C-alpha positions in Angstrom: 0.0 0.0 0.0 1.0 3.6 -0.7 0.0 6.6 1.3 -1.0 9.8 -0.4 -2.1 13.2 1.0 -5.4 14.6 -0.3 -6.0 18.3 0.2 -9.3 20.0 0.4 -10.4 23.6 0.8 -11.7 24.2 4.3 -14.0 26.9 5.7 -11.1 29.3 6.1 -10.2 28.7 2.4 -13.7 29.4 1.4 -13.6 32.6 3.3 -10.3 33.5 1.5 -12.0 32.8 -1.9 -15.0 35.0 -0.9 -12.7 37.9 0.1 -10.7 37.6 -3.1 -13.8 37.6 -5.2 -15.1 40.6 -3.2 -12.0 42.6 -3.9 -11.3 41.5 -7.5 -14.4 40.2 -9.3 -16.6 42.8 -11.1 -19.7 41.3 -9.7 -18.6 41.6 -6.1 -18.8 39.2 -3.1 -22.6 39.3 -2.7 -23.0 37.7 -6.1 -21.5 34.4 -5.1 -23.7 31.9 -3.2 -22.1 29.2 -1.1 -22.5 26.7 -3.9 -20.6 29.0 -6.2 -17.8 29.5 -3.7 -17.6 25.7 -3.5 -17.2 25.5 -7.3 -14.3 27.9 -7.0 -12.8 25.7 -4.2 -13.3 22.6 -6.5 -11.1 24.4 -9.1 -8.4 25.0 -6.5 -8.6 21.3 -5.4 -8.2 20.2 -9.0 -5.1 22.4 -9.3 -3.7 20.6 -6.2 -4.5 17.2 -7.7 -2.4 18.2 -10.7 0.6 19.1 -8.5 0.0 22.8 -8.8 -0.6 25.3 -6.0 -4.2 25.7 -4.7 -5.1 28.6 -7.0 -8.1 30.1 -8.7 -8.2 32.7 -11.5 -10.6 35.4 -12.5 -10.7 36.0 -16.3 -9.8 39.5 -17.5 -13.3 40.2 -18.6 -14.6 39.4 -15.1 -11.8 41.2 -13.2 -12.3 44.8 -11.9 -8.9 45.7 -13.2 -9.5 44.3 -16.6 -6.6 41.8 -16.4 -6.5 38.2 -15.5 -5.8 37.8 -11.8 -4.8 34.7 -9.8 -5.1 33.9 -6.2 -3.4 31.1 -4.2 -5.2 29.8 -1.1 -3.0 29.9 2.0 -2.0 26.7 3.8 -4.4 27.7 6.6 -7.2 27.4 4.0 -6.5 23.8 3.3 -7.0 20.5 5.1 -4.7 17.6 4.5 -5.8 14.0 4.9 -3.4 11.1 4.5 -5.0 7.9 3.0 -3.7 4.5 1.9 -4.3 3.4 -1.6 -3.8 0.1 -3.4 -1.6 0.2 -6.4 
């Protein structure tokens, strides 16, 4: 058996995403329901599964500044779980 670490975005990470969207997304924080924030978190978790940092991106057309902007969730915004898998 092999052990792997699986990361997930926790409540603190969801709050980070909400704050980032509030600052940088043209629609503002109030536009994003909990399910929408979870979808952004799923994107960050996918990045982690690919070996990348836990990041999300706002497209240029949706960003207040008119340029693509990326945000990386802090380690405090992630929960790690070590699991055993069969190979």
